[in-house]
C-alpha positions in Angstrom: 11.7 13.8 4.3 8.7 13.2 6.5 6.2 16.0 6.9 6.8 16.3 10.7 10.5 16.9 10.0 9.7 19.5 7.4 7.3 21.2 9.9 9.9 21.2 12.6 12.4 22.9 10.3 9.8 25.5 9.3 9.1 26.1 13.0 12.8 26.8 13.6 12.9 29.3 10.8 10.1 31.4 12.3 10.8 30.7 16.0 12.6 34.0 16.8 10.5 36.2 14.5 7.8 38.3 16.1 6.3 39.7 12.9 2.6 39.2 11.9 3.8 37.1 9.0 5.6 34.7 11.3 2.6 34.5 13.6 0.4 33.6 10.6 3.0 31.0 9.5 3.0 29.5 13.0 -0.8 29.2 12.8 -0.6 27.5 9.5 2.0 25.1 10.8 -0.3 24.2 13.7 -3.0 23.5 11.2 -0.7 21.3 9.2 0.3 19.4 12.4 -3.4 18.7 13.0 -4.0 17.6 9.4 -0.9 15.3 9.6 -2.3 13.6 12.7 -5.7 13.2 11.1 -4.1 11.7 8.0 -2.1 9.2 10.1 -5.2 8.3 12.1 -7.2 7.7 8.9 -4.4 5.6 7.4 -4.3 3.4 10.5 -8.1 3.0 10.3 -7.9 2.0 6.6 -5.1 -0.5 7.3 -7.3 -2.1 10.1 -10.4 -2.2 7.9 -8.4 -3.8 5.0 -6.9 -6.4 7.3 -10.3 -7.2 8.7 -11.9 -7.5 5.3 -9.8 -10.6 4.6 -8.9 -9.4 1.1 -5.9 -10.9 -0.7 -5.3 -7.8 -2.7 -2.5 -6.8 -0.5 -0.7 -10.0 -1.4 -0.2 -8.6 -4.9 3.2 -6.9 -5.2 2.6 -3.1 -5.3 -0.9 -3.1 -3.6 -0.8 -1.5 -0.2 -3.7 -0.9 2.1 -4.6 2.5 0.5 -4.6 1.2 -3.1 -6.5 -1.9 -1.9 -9.1 0.3 -0.2 -9.5 2.3 -3.4 -9.9 -0.9 -5.5 -12.4 -2.4 -3.1 -14.3 0.8 -2.8 -14.6 1.4 -6.6 -15.2 -2.2 -7.6 -17.7 -3.2 -4.9 -18.8 -6.7 -5.8 -16.4 -8.2 -8.3 -19.2 -10.5 -9.5 -20.6 -7.5 -11.4 -17.9 -8.2 -14.0 -18.4 -11.7 -15.4 -15.2 -11.5 -17.5 -11.9 -9.8 -17.4 -12.8 -7.9 -20.6 -15.8 -6.4 -19.0 -13.7 -5.4 -16.0 -11.1 -3.8 -18.3 -13.8 -1.9 -20.2 -15.4 -0.7 -16.9 -12.1 0.8 -15.6 -10.9 2.2 -18.9 -7.9 -0.1 -19.4 -9.4 -1.9 -22.4 -8.1 -0.6 -25.8 -10.7 1.0 -28.1 -10.7 -0.1 -31.7 -9.7 2.8 -34.0 -9.4 1.0 -37.3 -10.0 2.3 -40.8 -10.2 0.1 -43.8 -7.5 -2.6 -43.7 -5.5 -0.7 -41.0 -6.1 -2.3 -37.6 -5.4 0.0 -34.7 -6.4 0.6 -31.1 -6.2 3.7 -29.0 -6.3 4.3 -25.2 -9.8 4.5 -23.7 -10.6 7.8 -22.1 -13.7 6.4 -20.5 -14.4 4.1 -17.6 -13.8 4.6 -13.9 -10.8 6.9 -13.8 -10.2 6.4 -10.0 -10.0 2.7 -10.4 -7.9 3.1 -13.5 -5.5 5.2 -11.5 -5.2 2.6 -8.7 -4.4 -0.1 -11.3 -1.9 2.2 -12.9 -0.1 2.6 -9.6 0.2 -1.1 -9.2 1.4 -1.6 -12.8 4.1 1.1 -12.5 5.3 -0.4 -9.2 5.5 -3.9 -10.7 7.3 -2.6 -13.8 9.8 -0.7 -11.7 10.6 -3.8 -9.6 10.8 -6.0 -12.8 13.3 -3.6 -14.4 15.8 -3.9 -11.5 
């Protein structure tokens, strides 16, 4: 359900109530309306900026304008990473060796750029979900 529909339902619930509590709720609902408009405006602005940037990130299945903006913002100039391994290490998606003796193991990295890692995780989850259908 869209937030505007939820806000409309909440307004109906407190419409006939003259209590102080209902008055406070109506004030909070007004503030949520303002925030909702601001969010939509910022999303449109981000969509425009991504379109104007000429990036091909949004051609990747699962990368929308908001995820593309996060990736562009966090990566900056991709030439900073001469190899895919260096990029994976920088965003925390490269496995970390955790071997002992003859046992060869790897563990998940807890380092790297966690915001970029999260954006990549969203893309991977979306692609995995589509592939499983």
